C-alpha positions as CSV (number, residue, x, y, z in Angstrom):
1,X,22.1,-0.8,-8.1
2,X,19.0,-2.9,-7.2
3,X,17.6,-5.7,-9.2
4,X,14.0,-5.2,-10.2
5,X,12.7,-8.4,-8.6
6,X,14.7,-8.9,-5.3
7,X,13.9,-8.9,-1.6
8,X,16.3,-6.0,-1.1
9,X,14.3,-3.8,-3.5
10,X,11.1,-4.8,-1.7
11,X,12.6,-3.8,1.7
12,X,13.6,-0.4,0.3
13,X,10.3,0.2,-1.4
14,X,8.5,-1.0,1.7
15,X,10.3,1.6,3.8
16,X,9.7,4.5,1.5
17,X,5.9,4.8,1.9
18,X,5.9,4.6,5.8
19,X,8.7,7.2,5.9
20,X,6.7,9.5,3.7
21,X,3.6,8.9,5.8
22,X,5.5,9.6,9.0
23,X,7.0,12.9,7.5
24,X,3.6,14.1,6.4
25,X,1.8,13.4,9.7
26,X,4.7,14.4,12.0
27,X,6.0,17.6,10.3
28,X,3.4,18.8,7.8
29,X,0.1,18.1,9.5
30,X,1.4,17.9,13.0
31,X,-1.6,18.8,15.1
32,X,-3.7,20.4,12.4
33,X,-5.4,17.3,11.2
34,X,-8.6,16.0,12.7
35,X,-7.4,12.4,12.4
36,X,-4.4,13.1,14.7
37,X,-6.8,12.5,17.7
38,X,-6.3,8.9,16.8
39,X,-2.6,8.0,17.3
40,X,-2.6,4.8,15.2
41,X,-4.0,6.4,12.0
42,X,-0.6,7.4,10.4
43,X,0.6,3.9,10.9
44,X,-2.5,2.3,9.5
45,X,-2.3,4.6,6.4
46,X,1.4,3.5,6.0
47,X,0.4,-0.1,6.1
48,X,-2.5,0.5,3.7
49,X,-0.1,2.1,1.2
50,X,2.3,-0.8,1.6
51,X,-0.6,-3.3,0.9
52,X,-1.3,-1.4,-2.3
53,X,2.4,-1.7,-3.3
54,X,2.3,-5.4,-2.3
55,X,-0.7,-5.9,-4.6
56,X,1.0,-4.2,-7.4
57,X,4.2,-6.3,-7.0
58,X,2.3,-9.6,-6.9
59,X,0.1,-8.6,-9.9
60,X,3.2,-7.9,-12.0
61,X,5.0,-11.1,-11.1
62,X,7.5,-9.4,-8.8
63,X,7.2,-12.0,-6.1
64,X,10.6,-11.4,-4.4
65,X,10.0,-7.7,-4.3
66,X,6.5,-8.4,-2.8
67,X,8.1,-10.6,-0.2
68,X,10.5,-7.7,0.8
69,X,7.6,-5.3,1.0
70,X,5.6,-7.8,3.2
71,X,8.6,-8.4,5.4
72,X,9.2,-4.7,6.0
73,X,5.5,-4.2,6.7
74,X,5.3,-6.9,9.3
75,X,8.5,-5.7,10.9
76,X,7.2,-2.1,10.9
77,X,4.0,-3.1,12.5
78,X,5.8,-5.2,15.1
79,X,8.0,-2.2,16.1
80,X,5.1,0.2,16.2
81,X,3.2,-2.3,18.4
82,X,6.1,-2.8,20.8
83,X,6.7,1.0,21.1
84,X,3.0,1.7,21.6
85,X,2.7,-1.0,24.3
86,X,6.0,0.1,26.0
87,X,4.8,3.8,26.1
88,X,1.7,2.9,28.0
């Protein structure tokens, strides 16, 4: 289905961790968590998880997969930034 070392695989992997982070903070923790007072925390956790994944990819010579993860992370943060600025 996907090659092990491809940009497409990196884009998919880069989207999984932010999606999991969003589900956890939006539906499971909702307003029960102390850190939910800070609206950017779920996004920063998602980016941190993607950076760990990026480090893993680059350490294991999966450069194209790492590029895909990096592209998704930058696009994700750009979208979050634009929506947060637009809401204010």
